N, C-alpha and C positions, 0 to 999 in steps of 0.2 A: 459571564463579561459579556461584555457587549465588544463590538468592533463594528465603530465607524469609516470607510474607505477614504483621506485624508483630502486627496482632492476635490473631492466632491462632496464630502460632508452627508454619504448614504449610510444609515445606520443599517447595519446584516445582523441577527446575533444579537437583538437586544434581550440584558436579561437572561441571557441563554443559562443554562445550565443540566451537563450532564455527568455521569457516576460512571466508569467504565471497568469493571473489576476484573479481576488474571481468569484468564481464561474464556469471558466473556466474548461472543458475534454480536456487533451492533454492524444496522445496515442503516445506511445516512439515503434520505432518496427527496425530491423536488425537483420545480422546477425551475429550468436555467435561473442562472442568475436568484438564486435563491441561499448561496452563502456554505453550499454543500468542500466546495473545497478549498475555501475559504473557512472552514470548521478543521479540518485537515490540517493547515500551516496555521492554524494557530496552536491544537493540542501538538506540532512536532518542532514549535519555537522558528518557524521561517517571519510568521510575525507576530507582535505584539496586541494583544485586546487595544481597546483604547480606554476599557476600563472594566476593573476586573481582576484575579490572574486566574495560571493554569497550571495546575498542580500535578506531581504525580506521586505517590503514594504521601501523600503530606501534603509534598516538599515542593517548595519552587526549586526547578531548575533550570541553570541557563539552557541555548540551545546548547553547545558540544554535549551537553550532560544527556540531553534530549535525545540527541541522531545515537551518542553510544548506545542507551536504553532500547531503541526502536529504530523500524526498517518503513520510507515514507517508497513508498512501490507509485511511481507517477502514471499516467494514461503515456507519456512519450517516454520512450527511452533512448539510452547511452549505452552506446554499441562503443567499445576502444580496438580501432580498425588493427588488422595484423596480430593482436594479442589470440590466442587460442580461450578456446571456450571456457576451459576451466580457469585459465587466468582473466577474461572480464567476470569469472564471478566470485572466485577468490579476493580479485583487488588487492591484494599484496601482503596477505594470510598469508601462514604456511598452508600450503596445498593438502588435506588429508584424503585421499583417495578412496576411503568406502565410504565416507560422509558425503565425499562428492559423486561417486557410483550413484549412494541412492537418492541425491537430490537430483539427479539427470535423468535415469530412471521414473521418479517420479514428477516431473518438469514433461516429460515425453522431450526430455534434447539431447536422448542417448545416438541420437544419429548424427548428431553435432558435433560429437566424445572425440578431442585433439584436435581435431578441424579450427585453424587461422579463420580469423569472423572478419565481415566488412559489413560495413554498413547497407552496402549495395546490394548482397548475394542474404541477406537474410530480409524472411520475411516478417509484416507486420508478427500474428501469431508468436513465431520463432523472441523476437526483441521484448514481447512481454512477457513470454516464461521466462528468458536468460535472466529479465528482473527482477522476480520470483522464486528465481530459482538464486540469485545475492540475494537477496535478501533472505531467504529460509540457511542459507551456508555460512549469513553471522549469526546465526541467533540471536534473534532479536528478543528483547522483552514486549514488545508488543509488536503491532504490523498496519500498520495505515493504505488503504488499498484506494485509490482514486482509479475508477471503468478500469481494473483492469481484465476484464476481461472481456471490452469493448471488440479489438480488435481476433478474436478466436472466433471458429467455425463451433456450435454447435456445442460436436463433440469436445473437442478442445475447453467451452466453455464451463461442459459439467464434471471433466474433468480436472482443471483446476480450481472449483465449488467444490467441490470435496478433498481433494487435499488443504487447500484454506480450510473448510472446518472440519478437519481432523488435526491440527495442530492445537499445541497446546497454552499458544502469546493471545494473546483479547487479540481482536481483526476487528477492526470500523474501516470500515466500505462504503463508500461512491458504489451507485448500483444507477441505471437509469436503467437499460433493459431487463425486465421483472415478471414475472407473475408472479401470482398469489402466495401460488404454492413455494417457491422460492423464497420468499419471503420469512416464511413457515418459518424456516433454515437460524432464521436468524433469532438470539437471545430476545431484541429489542429493535425494533427498527424506529429509526429519527426521523420525521417530515418536515424538511424547513419547506418555509412558503414566501414568498415576496414581502 
């Protein structure tokens, strides 16, 4: 695919090709402005390529179909004030208490169980872990993650990394802070340049 920003005619990801296999973990790195988040937006159907196609299992899908198949965890999180933690995660789906309990344990959110939430009372790391829990609860076929560990301390970064790498879903993750050891955990690392 090729993507050109409409207002500036600046090309990003010119003739870019990426194939994502089931269960594959892909890290995307590169300097600011190289197109990392744009790539995730293209995969998820948030924007359309200027040229080329995004296909999922060999088919071109609508944005709605992509939303159903995947989860996109953004840098910024959205919390619905006044809803419980569980309601914020389930987002209208029937509550499965066993599944919810396991996800809260995995994401380190057990201390917030059965509490009503507010954007003012949650830390940045707690909000990010809630976004991850939300994605896991809806059991997507693939997960796109844009700097999901950026607001977490080292201990929680490692916990979330272990969790993401243990998932059966394909994972495409934009990462900014990493070591060579971190990169070795991915099946593929894509380096984007301006």
